[in-house]
C-alpha positions in Angstrom: 15.4 -44.4 16.3 15.8 -40.9 17.7 15.0 -42.2 21.2 17.7 -45.0 20.8 20.6 -42.6 20.1 23.8 -43.1 22.0 27.1 -41.3 22.2 28.4 -43.4 19.3 25.4 -42.5 17.0 26.1 -40.7 13.8 23.6 -38.5 12.1 23.0 -37.6 8.4 21.5 -34.2 7.9 19.5 -32.8 5.0 21.1 -30.2 2.7 21.0 -27.2 5.1 21.8 -23.6 4.6 23.8 -21.9 7.4 24.0 -18.1 7.2 24.9 -15.5 9.8 22.6 -12.6 10.4 22.1 -10.1 13.2 24.2 -12.1 15.6 22.4 -15.4 15.0 22.9 -18.2 12.5 20.0 -18.9 10.2 19.8 -22.7 9.6 17.3 -24.4 7.4 16.1 -26.3 4.4 15.3 -24.5 1.2 13.2 -27.5 -0.1 10.9 -27.5 2.9 11.0 -23.8 3.8 11.7 -24.6 7.5 14.3 -22.3 9.1 15.4 -21.6 12.6 17.8 -19.1 14.3 20.6 -20.7 16.3 23.4 -19.3 18.4 26.9 -19.8 17.3 27.3 -23.0 19.3 24.2 -24.5 17.7 25.4 -23.6 14.2 28.8 -25.2 15.1 27.0 -28.3 16.3 25.2 -28.6 12.9 28.5 -28.2 11.1 30.1 -31.0 13.1 27.1 -33.2 12.5 27.5 -32.7 8.8 31.2 -33.7 9.1 30.0 -37.1 10.3 31.4 -37.1 13.8 29.6 -39.1 16.6 27.5 -37.3 19.1 30.0 -38.0 21.9 32.9 -36.5 19.9 30.8 -33.5 18.9 29.8 -32.8 22.5 33.4 -33.0 23.6 34.4 -30.6 20.8 31.7 -28.1 21.7 32.7 -28.2 25.4 36.3 -27.6 24.4 35.5 -24.7 22.0 32.7 -22.9 23.9 33.1 -24.1 27.5 29.5 -25.4 27.7 28.0 -28.9 27.6 25.5 -29.5 24.9 23.0 -32.4 25.1 23.5 -33.6 21.5 20.7 -36.2 21.7 18.2 -33.6 22.6 19.6 -31.2 20.0 19.3 -33.9 17.3 15.8 -34.6 18.4 14.9 -31.0 17.9 16.5 -31.0 14.5 14.5 -34.1 13.6 11.2 -32.3 14.5 12.2 -29.6 12.0 12.9 -32.1 9.3 16.6 -31.5 9.3 17.6 -35.1 10.0 17.6 -37.7 7.2 18.9 -40.7 9.1 20.5 -41.9 12.4 23.2 -44.7 12.0 22.0 -45.2 8.5 18.3 -45.7 9.5 16.0 -43.2 7.8 14.1 -40.8 10.0 10.6 -39.7 9.2 9.9 -36.1 10.3 6.5 -35.6 8.8 7.8 -32.4 7.1 6.8 -32.0 3.5 8.8 -30.2 0.8 7.5 -26.9 -0.6 6.6 -28.0 -4.1 7.3 -25.0 -6.4 5.0 -23.7 -9.1 6.6 -23.0 -12.5 9.6 -25.3 -11.7 10.8 -24.8 -15.3 11.3 -21.1 -14.7 15.0 -20.6 -14.1 17.1 -17.6 -13.0 18.5 -17.3 -16.5 15.0 -16.8 -17.9 14.1 -13.9 -15.7 17.3 -12.2 -14.4 16.7 -9.3 -16.8 13.5 -8.4 -15.1 15.5 -7.2 -12.1 18.3 -5.6 -14.0 19.1 -1.9 -13.8 17.7 -1.2 -17.4 14.5 -2.9 -16.5 14.1 -0.9 -13.3 14.6 2.3 -15.3 11.9 1.3 -17.7 9.6 0.5 -14.8 10.3 3.9 -13.4 9.4 5.6 -16.7 6.3 3.5 -16.9 5.1 4.7 -13.5 6.0 8.3 -14.4 4.0 7.9 -17.6 1.0 6.7 -15.5 1.2 9.7 -13.2 1.5 12.0 -16.3 -1.6 10.4 -17.8 -3.8 11.0 -14.8 -2.4 14.5 -14.4 -3.4 15.4 -18.0 -6.7 13.6 -17.8 -8.0 13.7 -14.2 -11.0 11.6 -15.2 -8.7 8.6 -15.3 -8.2 8.9 -11.6 -9.8 5.8 -9.9 -13.1 6.1 -8.2 -15.2 3.5 -6.4 -18.1 4.5 -8.8 -16.2 2.7 -11.5 -17.0 -0.6 -9.8 -20.7 -0.1 -10.6 -20.5 -1.4 -14.1 -24.2 -2.2 -14.5 -27.6 -1.9 -12.9 -27.6 -5.7 -12.6 -25.9 -6.9 -9.3 -24.9 -10.2 -11.0 -23.1 -8.4 -13.8 -21.3 -6.1 -11.3 -20.2 -9.1 -9.1 -19.2 -11.3 -12.1 -17.1 -8.7 -13.9 -15.5 -7.3 -10.7 -14.7 -10.8 -9.5 -13.1 -11.6 -12.9 -11.1 -8.4 -12.8 -10.1 -9.0 -9.2 -8.8 -12.5 -10.0 -6.7 -11.1 -12.9 -5.2 -8.5 -10.5 -4.5 -11.2 -7.8 -3.0 -13.5 -10.4 -0.6 -10.8 -11.5 0.3 -9.9 -7.9 1.1 -13.4 -6.8 2.8 -14.3 -10.0 5.2 -11.4 -9.3 6.1 -12.9 -5.9 6.6 -16.2 -7.6 8.8 -14.8 -10.3 10.9 -12.9 -7.7 11.5 -16.1 -5.8 12.4 -18.0 -8.9 14.8 -15.2 -9.9 16.8 -16.1 -6.8 16.7 -19.8 -7.6 14.2 -20.5 -4.7 11.0 -22.6 -4.6 7.7 -20.8 -4.2 4.1 -21.9 -4.2 0.8 -20.0 -4.6 -2.1 -21.1 -2.4 -5.3 -19.8 -0.7 -5.4 -18.5 2.8 -7.4 -16.2 5.1 -6.8 -12.9 6.9 -9.5 -12.2 9.5 -12.6 -12.4 7.3 -10.8 -12.1 3.9 -10.1 -15.0 1.5 -6.7 -14.3 0.0 -4.2 -15.8 -2.4 -0.7 -16.0 -0.9 2.7 -17.1 -2.1 4.9 -19.2 0.2 8.2 -17.4 0.3 9.7 -19.1 3.3 12.7 -20.2 1.3 13.7 -16.5 1.2 15.3 -17.0 4.6 18.2 -18.7 2.7 19.3 -15.4 1.2 20.4 -12.1 2.6 17.9 -9.5 3.7 18.4 -7.2 0.7 17.3 -10.0 -1.6 14.3 -10.9 0.6 12.9 -7.4 0.0 12.7 -8.3 -3.7 10.4 -11.2 -2.9 8.2 -9.3 -0.4 7.8 -6.1 -2.6 7.4 -7.8 -6.0 3.6 -7.9 -5.7 3.2 -4.2 -4.9 5.6 -3.3 -7.6 3.6 -5.4 -10.1 0.4 -3.7 -8.9 1.7 -0.2 -9.5 3.1 -1.2 -12.9 -0.2 -2.8 -14.0 -2.2 0.3 -12.9 0.3 2.6 -14.8 0.0 0.4 -17.9 -3.8 0.6 -17.8 -4.1 4.3 -17.4 -1.5 4.9 -20.1 -3.5 2.6 -22.4 -6.7 4.5 -21.6 -4.9 7.8 -22.3 -3.5 6.8 -25.7 -6.0 4.3 -27.2 -9.6 5.1 -28.1 -11.8 2.3 -26.8 -15.5 1.5 -26.3 -17.1 2.9 -23.2 -17.7 -0.6 -21.6 -14.0 -1.5 -22.0 -12.8 1.9 -20.6 -15.2 1.5 -17.7 -13.9 -2.1 -17.0 -10.3 -1.0 -17.1 -11.1 1.8 -14.7 -12.7 -0.7 -12.4 -9.5 -2.8 -12.5 -7.4 0.3 -11.4 -9.8 0.8 -8.5 -9.3 -2.8 -7.4 -5.6 -2.4 -7.6 -5.7 0.8 -5.5 -7.9 -0.9 -2.9 -5.4 -3.8 -2.8 -2.5 -1.4 -2.3 -4.4 0.3 0.6 -5.1 -3.1 2.1 -1.3 -3.7 2.2 -1.2 -1.0 5.0 -3.1 -3.3 7.3 0.0 -4.3 9.1 -1.9 -6.0 11.9 -2.3 -8.8 9.3 0.4 -10.7 7.4 0.4 -8.4 4.4 3.4 -7.8 2.1 4.3 -4.7 4.0 4.0 -6.6 7.3 7.0 -8.7 6.1 8.9 -5.6 5.1 8.2 -4.2 8.6 9.6 -7.4 10.2 12.8 -7.0 8.2 13.2 -3.3 9.0 12.7 -4.0 12.7 14.8 -7.1 12.8 11.9 -9.2 14.1 11.6 -12.5 12.3 8.1 -13.5 13.3 6.1 -10.6 14.8 2.7 -12.0 14.3 3.2 -15.4 16.0 5.5 -13.8 18.7 2.8 -11.2 19.4 0.2 -14.0 19.6 2.3 -15.9 22.1 2.8 -12.7 24.2 -0.9 -12.0 24.1 -1.7 -15.6 25.3 0.7 -15.0 28.2 -1.0 -11.8 29.2 -4.4 -13.5 29.1 -2.9 -16.3 31.3 -3.5 -18.8 28.5 0.2 -19.6 28.2 3.3 -19.2 30.4 4.5 -15.6 30.7 8.0 -16.7 29.8 6.9 -18.7 26.7 8.3 -16.0 24.3 12.0 -16.5 23.9 13.4 -13.3 22.4 15.8 -10.6 23.3 14.7 -7.6 25.5 14.9 -5.3 22.4 12.8 -7.6 20.3 10.4 -8.1 23.2 9.7 -4.3 23.2 9.0 -4.5 19.5 6.7 -7.4 19.8 4.8 -5.7 22.6 4.2 -2.6 20.4 3.1 -4.8 17.5 0.9 -6.9 19.8 -1.2 -3.8 20.6 -1.3 -2.8 16.9 -2.5 -6.4 16.1 -5.2 -6.3 18.8 -6.6 -2.9 18.0 -6.4 -3.3 14.3 -8.0 -6.7 14.3 -10.8 -5.5 16.7 -11.5 -2.5 14.4 -11.6 -4.7 11.3 -13.9 -7.2 12.9 -16.2 -4.3 14.2 -16.3 -3.0 10.6 -17.2 -6.5 9.4 -20.0 -6.8 11.9 -21.3 -3.3 11.4 -21.0 -2.9 7.6 -20.1 -6.1 5.8 -22.6 -8.6 7.3 -25.6 -6.3 6.9 -24.6 -5.6 3.2 -24.3 -9.4 2.6 -27.7 -10.0 4.1 -29.2 -7.4 1.9 -27.4 -8.8 -1.2 -28.5 -12.4 -0.6 -32.0 -11.3 0.3 -32.3 -9.3 -2.9 -30.9 -12.3 -4.9 -33.4 -14.7 -3.4 -36.3 -12.2 -4.1 -35.1 -11.9 -7.7 -35.1 -15.7 -8.1 -38.6 -16.0 -6.6 -40.0 -13.2 -8.6 -38.5 -14.5 -11.8 -39.9 -18.0 -11.2 -43.4 -16.8 -10.3 -43.4 -14.2 -13.2 -41.9 -16.6 -15.7 -38.9 -14.4 -16.4 -35.5 -15.9 -17.0 -33.3 -12.9 -16.5 -34.2 -12.2 -12.8 -33.6 -15.9 -12.1 -30.2 -15.9 -13.7 -29.3 -12.7 -12.0 -30.2 -14.0 -8.5 -28.6 -17.4 -9.1 -25.4 -15.9 -10.4 -25.2 -13.6 -7.3 -25.8 -16.4 -4.8 -23.5 -18.8 -6.7 -20.5 -16.5 -6.8 -20.8 -14.8 -3.4 -22.0 -18.0 -1.7 -19.3 -20.0 -3.3 -16.6 -17.6 -2.2 -17.8 -17.7 1.4 -18.0 -21.5 1.4 -14.4 -21.6 0.1 -13.4 -19.1 2.8 -14.8 -21.4 5.6 -12.9 -24.5 4.1 -9.6 -22.6 3.8 -10.1 -21.0 7.3 -10.5 -24.3 9.0 -7.6 -25.9 7.2 -5.2 -22.9 7.7 -6.1 -22.3 11.3 -5.3 -25.9 12.1 -1.8 -25.4 10.7 -1.4 -22.0 12.4 -2.4 -23.4 15.8 0.2 -26.2 15.4 2.9 -23.5 14.8 1.7 -21.6 17.9 1.8 -24.7 20.1 5.3 -25.4 18.8 6.3 -21.9 19.7 4.9 -22.3 23.2 6.7 -25.6 23.7 10.1 -24.1 22.5 
């Protein structure tokens, strides 16, 4: 149907947001999370399409208003690829785009608006101040990686730390989700990968429908939640007498939170602070733009494939070198430190299983099986998610090269 369009064709568009920002017009669908930056003439074309005019009439109007001829059939075909076109001449158009199904759809703005009110922010500030005061008065509450060694048994250490880590991640991603829902936007938590890390991530693409100041709320919510949770834990440890094992476990949770906050500084990956950096620099997609630029330098893509302003090109160039050097350093660390540690861990686990079986002891067998099951399962899951996510990522890069 798209190929059969004529000058008399009329197009029905999806419910689109059109918002001006930094000299461009952000146009997109909240329900699918697909957004694009268009010049003024493109945004005007979208408005005329929504008014129901024919392609020929719209082309004439644009020529009259802007002094340039716009190929409306090609323009509509591009919109259809983004999933913005519902029908042409009353015939439905299938775009292959899927809606972003939101988690916690029952959670409405009215339920959680108070979380982001001024009184709530003041309470949060007092909470963080209380956490700082607690570790100042009792320095032993300061986190140390030694707190992660909860037992002499590797399986106990892995099991407890994995459970604590999952709790921290759940709180972090839930904060992103709640921030999006507080703006009335859909959001969804899923699994993804960053280099050799398996991560949970929240799809916040619908944030492009709101002004920049509100987007910061969505991007920073996880970090704010982490700091608040760590403060709550140390205040509880300071005020409440508790068994040594519980105190040790809570300290381990604080360590995991701090390590997560440090990881947010890895701006060469798509961390929360990476998105904040993009907003501060006015660059909408640093990572993928830097990838396209790098492919051009390696002669794996046309040199002119990256369509950005000269100012943004300089920003992308700087980020590209950060991405390359940071990723290279991280992968070197993975090869030099992580892989040998994993080999030792799995070898010890296998020896524990074998010695337990031959010696007729159950505990060593359970210890080894638990270690292999948890660590091995996580790496199998990493491979599955990596293959799936890289397929989608490469599709986006190919789309960027073809633009």
